[in-house]
C-alpha positions as a Python dict, from the first residue, in 0.01 Angstrom:
ca = {
    (1, 'X'): (0, 0, 0),
    (2, 'X'): (116, 355, -62),
    (3, 'X'): (236, 552, 234),
    (4, 'X'): (34, 846, 358),
    (5, 'X'): (105, 1168, 166),
    (6, 'X'): (247, 1336, 475),
    (7, 'X'): (506, 1064, 535),
    (8, 'X'): (706, 1141, 221),
    (9, 'X'): (755, 1455, 13),
    (10, 'X'): (884, 1413, -342),
    (11, 'X'): (1175, 1651, -391),
    (12, 'X'): (1337, 1733, -722),
    (13, 'X'): (1685, 1839, -622),
    (14, 'X'): (1808, 1943, -967),
    (15, 'X'): (1508, 2170, -1016),
    (16, 'X'): (1544, 2308, -664),
    (17, 'X'): (1911, 2400, -703),
    (18, 'X'): (1849, 2557, -1043),
    (19, 'X'): (1564, 2765, -900),
    (20, 'X'): (1764, 2900, -604),
    (21, 'X'): (2096, 2946, -783),
    (22, 'X'): (2259, 3265, -664),
    (23, 'X'): (2046, 3293, -351),
    (24, 'X'): (2212, 3354, -14),
    (25, 'X'): (2224, 3048, 210),
    (26, 'X'): (1973, 3201, 453),
    (27, 'X'): (1710, 3218, 179),
    (28, 'X'): (1783, 2866, 51),
    (29, 'X'): (1744, 2715, 398),
    (30, 'X'): (1439, 2933, 465),
    (31, 'X'): (1276, 2812, 145),
    (32, 'X'): (1347, 2448, 234),
    (33, 'X'): (1198, 2505, 580),
    (34, 'X'): (889, 2669, 431),
    (35, 'X'): (841, 2384, 183),
    (36, 'X'): (873, 2112, 446),
    (37, 'X'): (640, 2291, 686),
    (38, 'X'): (390, 2349, 404),
    (39, 'X'): (394, 1977, 315),
    (40, 'X'): (435, 1789, 644),
    (41, 'X'): (266, 2013, 898),
    (42, 'X'): (23, 2214, 688),
    (43, 'X'): (-65, 1949, 428),
    (44, 'X'): (-44, 2213, 154),
    (45, 'X'): (-338, 2411, 291),
    (46, 'X'): (-146, 2739, 274),
    (47, 'X'): (74, 2944, 505),
    (48, 'X'): (-85, 3231, 694),
    (49, 'X'): (33, 3571, 571),
    (50, 'X'): (185, 3676, 903),
    (51, 'X'): (542, 3805, 921),
    (52, 'X'): (629, 3651, 1257),
    (53, 'X'): (480, 3314, 1171),
    (54, 'X'): (653, 3299, 832),
    (55, 'X'): (986, 3404, 984),
    (56, 'X'): (959, 3131, 1249),
    (57, 'X'): (862, 2868, 989),
    (58, 'X'): (1166, 2966, 782),
    (59, 'X'): (1389, 2977, 1093),
    (60, 'X'): (1537, 3312, 999),
    (61, 'X'): (1679, 3585, 1221),
    (62, 'X'): (1518, 3930, 1212),
    (63, 'X'): (1819, 4093, 1047),
    (64, 'X'): (1814, 3853, 749),
    (65, 'X'): (1439, 3811, 717),
    (66, 'X'): (1353, 4092, 475),
    (67, 'X'): (1597, 3983, 206),
    (68, 'X'): (1498, 3617, 248),
    (69, 'X'): (1125, 3692, 248),
    (70, 'X'): (1146, 3880, -81),
    (71, 'X'): (1295, 3573, -249),
    (72, 'X'): (1083, 3300, -90),
    (73, 'X'): (746, 3472, -86),
    (74, 'X'): (780, 3642, -423),
    (75, 'X'): (413, 3609, -524),
    (76, 'X'): (511, 3454, -855),
    (77, 'X'): (761, 3168, -895),
    (78, 'X'): (792, 3031, -542),
    (79, 'X'): (515, 3102, -292),
    (80, 'X'): (212, 3293, -415),
    (81, 'X'): (-52, 3467, -204),
    (82, 'X'): (-399, 3332, -285),
    (83, 'X'): (-737, 3507, -262),
    (84, 'X'): (-780, 3377, 95),
    (85, 'X'): (-459, 3543, 213),
    (86, 'X'): (-262, 3216, 230),
    (87, 'X'): (76, 3152, 71),
    (88, 'X'): (64, 2856, -169),
    (89, 'X'): (342, 2674, -351),
    (90, 'X'): (197, 2556, -683),
    (91, 'X'): (423, 2257, -752),
    (92, 'X'): (410, 2124, -396),
    (93, 'X'): (29, 2156, -398),
    (94, 'X'): (6, 1966, -728),
    (95, 'X'): (233, 1690, -593),
    (96, 'X'): (31, 1678, -268),
    (97, 'X'): (-291, 1629, -465),
    (98, 'X'): (-132, 1351, -672),
    (99, 'X'): (10, 1179, -362),
    (100, 'X'): (-321, 1208, -181),
    (101, 'X'): (-514, 1065, -478),
    (102, 'X'): (-271, 771, -501),
    (103, 'X'): (-306, 704, -130),
    (104, 'X'): (-685, 716, -143),
    (105, 'X'): (-686, 479, -444),
    (106, 'X'): (-457, 238, -256),
    (107, 'X'): (-686, 248, 48),
    (108, 'X'): (-988, 174, -172),
    (109, 'X'): (-807, -117, -341),
    (110, 'X'): (-701, -259, -5),
    (111, 'X'): (-1052, -221, 136),
    (112, 'X'): (-1204, -390, -168),
    (113, 'X'): (-946, -670, -154),
    (114, 'X'): (-1011, -730, 215),
    (115, 'X'): (-1387, -733, 159),
    (116, 'X'): (-1349, -982, -125),
    (117, 'X'): (-1117, -1203, 75),
    (118, 'X'): (-1330, -1203, 389),
    (119, 'X'): (-1666, -1205, 203),
    (120, 'X'): (-1784, -875, 346),
}
């Protein structure tokens, strides 16, 4: 059976490093932190548009936050603010939906197989 979507996040390293090429280390780590929080803790529901919360999620110090925030939450290529005031990451959300659909299909197959086997 497939593992639950929140137990594994697909990560495309080559694409990631190409996307953040030239970024300062603080922004790269902050972006990784935001992505993992968005996937594992938030289940791709969106990050609240709150400076303190976003800074804590990204584990950035106050003095480096502004330059990091501008790169990570750019409202275009990386995280985008939706109509509900939540930051979304398009590719992660698409992969979450695919992973969730695969998991649900696996659960249905397992349930059907168990019912067939046990005549229920």
